[in-house]
N, C-alpha and C positions, 0 to 999 in steps of 0.2 A: 479617511480618503479625501483628497482635495477635490475641490470644485472642478468639474470637467474631466474628471478621471476616465480614461478609456480602457475598457477591459478587453485588451487586445487578443484576438484569437491566433492560435498557431497557425501559420500559413500552410495549408494543405499541399502546396507544391513542394513543401520540404518533407511531407510525410509519405510513407509507403501505403499501400492498400493491402492489409492482411486478408488472407483468404480464410477458408474454413478448415485449415489444417491445424493440428494441435500437437503441442510439444509432448514428448514422452518424458514423464517426471519420475525419476528414480528415487526410492526412499531407502535404499540399502546403505550400509555404512560408508561414511565419507572418510576423507583423509584425517579429518579432526577426530574421529572415533579411533583410527589407528594411532594417532599422536597420544591420545589420552590413555590408551593401553600400554604404549611404549614407555611414556613418562621419563624422557631423558632429562639430563641436568638442565639444559636450557629452558625446557617447557616448565620444569619445576620453579626455576627462577622467576619466569614470566607470571606463573600462578601466584607466587608469593608477592610479587609487586602489585598485582591487580587486587589481591585480597586485602592488601595493606593500604590501598589508595582510599583516600578520604571519601571520594565520590562513590565508592562501591561498598563501603563498610556495611551500610544499612541494607544492601541488596544481595548479600552473599548467598541467600537462598536461591537466587535466579542462576547463579554461576556454578553449576556442577562441573565436574572434570571435563566432561566432553564439550560443554559450552565454552569453558576456558580454552580448550584446545582449538575450537572453531575460531575464537578471537585471536589466538596465537597464530594459526595458519593465515588469517587475513592479514595480520601484521607481517608475517614472513613474505607474504605475496605483495606487499606494498600498497594494500588498499587502505590501511589504517596506520598512522604513524604515532599518534598520541590522543588519549582520551581526555574528554572534558567531563562535565557534570550532566545529570539527567535532564532531558528535554520533557519527558513525561513518563509517568509511571501508570501501570494498569494491571488488571487481572490477567490480561492475556499476554502482554509484552511491555518491556521498558524500551525506551528510545534514548540514546545518549548522543551528545554532541562529540565530534572527534575531528582530528585533523587528518586529511587523507594525503594523497599524492599532490601536493601543491594547492589543495582546496579544502574547505570545510565539508565534512559529510555527517550524515546521521546514521547511527548504528542501532538497528532495531533487534533487540534479543527477546525472542519468543521463549516463554515458560514452557518446559516440558510438561509440568503438572498444571496445565491451564485449567481454571475453574469452568471455563465454557467449553469444555472438551466435546461434549455431545452437540453443542451448537455448531462447532467446527465441522463435525461429521455431516450434519445436515447440508452444509454448503459444499462439501466434497462429493458426497454420494450423489451419483447422477451426472457428475461432471466427466466426460469421456477421457480426461487426462488422468483420472484416478481410479479407473476400473480395476477392481481386485485389491483395493487398499485394505490391509488387515486392520484389526481392531486395537492395536497397540497405541498407547498415547504418544510414544515417541514417533511412530510412523506417521501419525496424524499431523503432529506439530511440524515435522520435517516437510511433509507434503504441503501443508499450509505456507511455510516460509517459501518454498520453490514456487508455489501457486502465486504468491505475491509478486515475486520477481518476474514471472512470465506474464502476469496481468500488467505490470508497470511497462514491460517491453511492448506488449501488444497495443496498449493505450498510446504510448509514445509514437509508435509507428503509424497510428490512426490520426495523428495530429491533435491529441489531447494533452493539454499541459498537466504533467505529473512530476513528481520527483524523479530525476534520472535514476534509473536502477544501475548499480555499479557492479555488485558481487554478492554472492550467498554462499555461506558454508554452514552446513548442517542447519541449526535453528537461529542463525544470525544472518541478517540482511543489511548490506551497506548500500546506501542510496545518497542522492543529493540532499544537502542541508538546505531547507527553505527558510530563509531568515536573513538577519543582518547582525551588526555589532551589538544591537539592542536586544536581540533575542529572537525566538522563533517567530515566523509569520503568524498574524492573527487570523483566527477562523472567521468565517463570514459572518457568523452569528455575534462576534465580538466587536464588530466595527460599524461605524455609520456609513450607509451606502448613499453617496451623492447621486448616483446614476442607476437606480434599480432596473430601468428598462433595458439599459445596454447589458448589465450583469445577467439579467434573466435571458436574454438572447445568446449570450455566450454560454450559459448553463444548458440551455436547450440544444445548442449545436453540439457541445461536448457530449451530452447524452446521446445524441444522434449518432456521432461519430463512434462512440463506444459500441453502440447497438450494431452499427454497420460492420464493425470489426469482430462482431460475435460475442461481445461480453456485456454483462450488465452489472453495474456496480453492487447493488443489493443492499446498500446501507448509506445511500446518498442523502445529505441533509446539509444544513448550514454549518454542521460541526465537522464535516469531512471535506470541506473546501476551504482554502486559505486564499488570502490576497497578498501577492508578492510583486513588487516593481511593476505595478500597472496590469498584472495578469491574475486570473483566478486559477488556482492550482488544485486539482482534485487529488486527495490523499487517501491513505487507508484502503487500499484496493485488494487486500488480502482475501476478503470474502467474495469477491466478484466472481460470477458463474458464467458458463458459456450459455448462449441462447437454447442449448439443447437440454439444459438441466430442467428436471421435471417441475421445479418451482419457479422457473426463470420469469414466467408471466407475473406470478404473485410479487416477485421481488422487483420487477419493473414498475408495476402499478404502485407499489409502495414508495419507490423513489420518486415517481412522478406526483404523488400525493404530498410528499415532504417538500419537494422543491416548490410546487405550486403554492402550498401553504405559507412557506416562508416568504415568497415574494408577494403573496396577498397581504401579509402583515406589513410589507414595505409600501403598501398603497396601490399596487397593481391589481388590475382584473385578470385573474388567472383561472384556468380550469384544468384539473388534473387529466380529464379524458381528452382534452384538446392537446395537452402537451404529450400524452401517450401516442396520440395519433401522429403528431409531428415527429417523434422520436422513431416511430416504427414504419414510417413511409419516407420515400416511395417504394422502398424494397419490400418483397413479401415478408410477413411476419413469421419467422421460423419457430417462434414460441408457441404457436398455435398447432404445430404439427403433431 
């Protein structure tokens, strides 16, 4: 980061004010499931091309028929035009670089057989958007994908800089690519911060805006914030919960401890309790109800 870098906030005048209403999130079969069952000639040709592509050969375990059908549907709908290589790989999901409708996008593919399946349930159970969710792994992962899409939309409406959500199909999420021709944007923990005071103020304000919009990130740290073109961008909001989640207070306190600790290491005097008070005021604290 260059000297004098400003960590510009998103202008609140451009943002809506989300209320306490919640989206109904359906985990029944999608069009991708129907495509996978039908398996017509065009889909089989697409499947063969994907499985033969160099960037996917080592990841074939991620792409079952229904996942390939989800990618096929997103291509047919014009959200994805060409696939690039992987941006990140993990136990929960792989993220790929792709070309979308006139711009670069990131395609996040959640693994149906995710190794942290039980942890996913901990974040979903108690969220009013997922009442009555069954115990099937597929349903949990599909709910998680739609939850991340909904969380991105809610954060964006609240004036928080996040990757723009574009589309979701089954266990595949398409969103804005954050980076440039040199690669993905660097995480906050990977760069030298010239102006930690300003960066901390932006982080505090974004946490407050998320809270005012009724959600808590739940895994916020220097590893889930990236720096892009003069702005801090919060990423990986799949686990974010509503303020009504039974563990929301614990998640928020952990977020405050992580953020305060990171900026303390940058030479600032920070206090997680003061940060918590800032994030939860002046509005009443619904996580105490």
